[in-house]
N, C-alpha and C positions, 0 to 999 in steps of 0.2 A: 122792347119797343112796343108801344100800344097804338094800334091803328083805331081810329074812331074814338079817341079819348074824350070827346065832347058828348058822347052818347050816354044813355041811361045805364047800360051795363057797367061802363067804366065808373060812373059816379056812384052807383049803388053797391058794386061788388069789388071791382079790381083795385080802385084807388084806396078804399078803406083797408083792404087786405094788405096792400103794399105798405101803407102807413103803419098798420099794426105789426108788421114784420120789422120795419125800419126803426121804430121807437125803442124797442128793447134790445136793439143791436143784433138782430138775427140775420140781417143782410150784411154781406161784406162791405167794408167802407168804400171799396172801389166800385160798387154798384152804381150805375147811372140808369135812370129811367127817362125815356124819351117818348113823348106822345105826339101823334099827328091827328089832325081832324080837318074836315072840309069846311066846317062852320065854327064860329067862335063859341066858346063855352060861356053861358050867361053868368054874370056876376051875382052872387047871392045877395039878396036885399035890395037889388036895383030895380 
């Protein structure tokens, strides 16, 4: 569970690290990642 997932730390460090673990199959298939934020995450390119 990630609190503040719309923040800079999540965007710059946490989400890329989780992605890099998930792509080569280093996370168990049953792993679920849930994020919570008080504000919306901006859409890239918008």
